[in-house]
N, C-alpha and C positions, 0 to 999 in steps of 0.2 A: 745621668751624664750631663744634662744641661744644668742641673742644680749645682753639681760639683765644679763645673767648668764655666759657669755663667760669667764670672769676672773676666775670663779669657775671651769670651765672645764679645763682651763690652769693649775690652781693650782692642780687639781686632776691628770692630765696627768703627770705633773712634779713629784708629790709625788709617782706615780706608776712607773715612769721610772727608778729611781735610783736602786731599787732592781734588775731589769732586767740587767742593766749595770753591777752591781756587780757580778751577777751570770754568765754573759757572760765572763767577764774577768777571773773569777775564773775557769770556765770550760776550758778556753784556756791556762791558765798559771799554773795550779796546777793539780794534779791527781784527778780522780773522787771522791775519798774518801773525799777530802777536801770540795768539793761541798756538799756532804752528811752531813758532820759535820756542815757546815755553815747552811744548811737547818734545821737540827735538832735544832741548837741553836736559829735560828730566829723564829721557831715555838714556842719555850718556851718563847722567848722574847715577842712575840705577845700576849701571855696570860698574861704576867707580866704588859704590858701597857694597858690592858683592862680597869682597873679602871679609868685611866686618860681619855681614849677615851669616856667612858660612862659619865663621868662628863662633858665633853665638849658638848656632845649631849644635856645634860640637861641645860647647861649654855647658849649656843649660842642664842636661841630665846629670853631669858630674857635679855642678854647683848645687843642684837640688839635693843630691845625695849627701854631699859634704856638709851642707848647711845643718843637717840633722845628725851627722856622725862625727865630723871633725871641723869645727869652725875655724881654727887657726889655718888649716890648709885651704879652706874655702876662701878666707880673706887673702891669703897669699896668691891663690889662683886669680882672684879678681884684680889684685894689684898688678900681677904679671900681664893679664889681659888688657888692662887699661894702659900700661906702658907700651905694649905692642901696638894697640890701635891708635894711641896718640902719635907714635912715630909714623905708622902707616897713614894716618889721617893727615898729618903735616905734609908728607910726601904727595899724597893724592890731591890735597887741596892746592898746594903750591904748583904741582904739575898741571892742574886744571886751569889755574890762572894763566900760567905761562903758555900753555899749548892750546887754549880754547879755540882760537881762530883756525889753527891747523887741524884740530880734531873735527870741528864742524865741517871744514872744507873737505877733509878726507871721507867723512861718512856721508854727508849730504851733497857735496860737490856743486850744488846750485848756488849761484850768487844771491838768490832770494833768501837763502837761509843764513846769510852772513850775520845778521843781527842776533842770531841764536848764540853766537860766541860771547856777546856781552851778557846775555842771560846766564850762560854757563859760568862765566867769570864770577858773577854775583853768587851763584850756587856753590862756588868753591868753598865759601865760608860754611855753608850747610854741610858739605861733605866732611869738612874737618870736625864739625860739632856732632854730626850724626854718628860718627865712629865711636865717640865717647858715649852718647846717649844709648846706643844699641847695647853696649856692654853693661852699662849701669842698669838699664831696663831689664836685661836678662837676669842680672843679679837680684834685683828687687822682686821679680816674678819668682825666681828660685827660692827666695826667702818667704814667699807667701804674701807679699805686699802688692799683689797685682791690682787691687782696688785703688790703692794710692797712686800707682803708676798710671792706671786708666784715667784717674782724675787729672793727673798732670798732663797726660796726652790730650785730654779733652780741652785743656787750656789752649792747645794749638788751634783747635777749631774756633775758639772764641777770638784768638788773635787774628786768624784769617778773616773772620766775619767783621771784626772791628777795623783792621788795617787795609784789607783789600779795596774797599770802596774809596779809601783816601789815596792810597799809594798807586793804584793802577792808573787813574786819570792823571795824577801828577807825573808819573813816569812816561805816560803816553805823550803828554804835552812837552815835557822836558827833553826826553830822549827819542821820541817817536817809537817807543817800544814799551808798551804797558806790561809786558811780562817781567820786566825788571822790578816793577812794583810788587808783583806777586812774590818774586824771589826775596825781596827785602823782608816781606812779612813772614815768609818761611824761615828765614835766618833768625828773625826776632823770636819766633815761636821755638826754634831749636835752642836758642840761648836760654830761654825759660825752662825748657826740658832738662838741659844739662844742669842748670842751677838747682832745679827741684830735685833732680837725681842726686 
């Protein structure tokens, strides 16, 4: 089981590693409040990307089957999925920017969490990009290219390790919110993921 699915294990480990790296750098290079603001914003972001992850769970078995039996239909389904998530991603990203202060106030209610709205606004670009990369990644895995996708995903870890130590102190000094620096690095990594995909 491990031999046949080892590439999936690596892919999952790499995907889970980046948030831990970001949180570690943020806890070392910024005040504890910045980590709280980042945590609040990423919780909201997790809800916003739920439709895309749900779609991938539904698409993956069908894409894997069609890749081997009917490639034109597989290509058509991927194109349809990309169109759908692009539209949904634009709506989710735009809504995140526009309503970030209201969302943070409604969920957390405390004035101390108000800076999380700025963090969430920067993450809106991530929301837009991750909708695309989730579908592209699902297609690549269904085609048996999970090692290449895991390699691309590991680039996100490299980006975090390279940019977090630079961007967190810069954002903390400039905006008094180091979590904005982490979000910029996350967006850069997601741009790389979409480009690679």
